[in-house]
Residue, then its C-alpha position, 0 to 999 in steps of 0.5 A: m500500500i501507499y501511505g502519506c503523513q502530514d509532513d508530505h512523506v510517502c511510504f510504500s509498504k506491504d505492512n499496514l502503517t499506522f506511523c510514518r517510517m521516514k527516518g526521524c518521523n513518527k507522524d500518523t499516516t493515512a492510506i493514499s492507495p491500496l496499490d502495491i508496487d513490488w519493485f520498491y521491495k527490491i531496494n528495501k524488503n520493508g519498503l521505501c519512504i520518499k518526500r512527496n516533492d521528490l517523487h519527480k525523481i522516480m519519474e525522471d530516473p532512466n533506470m526506473p521501470r516503465d510500469v513503476k512510472k505508470h503506477i506512480g503517475k496514476i496515483f500522483f498525477n500532478i508530478 
C-alpha cells in the first residue's frame, strides 16, 4: 500500500502503517492507495519512504521501470 503523513512523506509498504517510517518521523499516516508496487521491495524488503516533492525523481530516473512510472503517475498525477 501507499501511505502519506502530514509532513508530505510517502511510504510504500506491504505492512499496514499506522506511523510514518521516514527516518526521524513518527507522524500518523493515512492510506493514499491500496496499490502495491513490488519493485520498491527490491531496494528495501520493508519498503521505501520518499518526500512527496521528490517523487519527480522516480519519474525522471532512466533506470526506473516503465510500469513503476505508470503506477506512480496514476496515483500522483500532478508530478
